[in-house]
N, C-alpha and C positions, 0 to 999 in steps of 0.2 A: 530492653526489646526492641530491636531490630524491625525493620516495615521494608518490605522487600518492594521496590520501586516498579519492577515490570509487573507485579500483580496487582496495584493500584489502579482501578478503575470509576471513576466517576461519572459514568454511563455516557458522557456526551466523546466516544471516541479519543480518551485520551489515557494514556497510559502513562503514567508517570512525565517523564520530558517526550515521549514517544505522543505521535500523533496517525490514526488508523486511518489509510488511505486504500483505494481499489483503483486499481488497474484494470486500463479499458484497451479490447483489440483495438487497433488503429483499421484492420480489414472489413471486419463483421462487426462491430461496436458492441462485443459482448462483454461483458463485466467477465473478467476470469479468474481474479487474485484480488486477496486482500491481505496487505502486509502494515508493516508500523515503519516509521520513520523518526526521525530527532529533526524537528523544527527548526532547531538552533544551527545545527551542523549543515542541514541540509535546507537551502531557503528554497531554492529552484523547484519545477518539477521533475519528478523520477522518468524516466522514458528507458524500458529494459526490453530487450530481447526474450522471449520466454513464448513457449509453447502452447495455440491456442487450441482449445479441442473441437470446436466449431469448426475452424478451419482446417485443421488436421496437418499443419507445418509450424515451425519458427515465425511468429510476426512480430512486430514491434509494438509493446505495450506503454502506454502512457499514463499520468496521474491525471484523476477523472476531479472536477473541482469538489 
């Protein structure tokens, strides 16, 4: 029997080797996106240009603590 690693969730936001993170808009500080990232491969915090519904434009979104 094979266990799918992506479906494993222990209730702490960890899915296999990936960790659930929340992206926050740098302009209006709203929490818009929740994504997963691999902590082994990406040790630094994510910074992505994403669309913010509250601002109505593309802004820089950073990973929250």
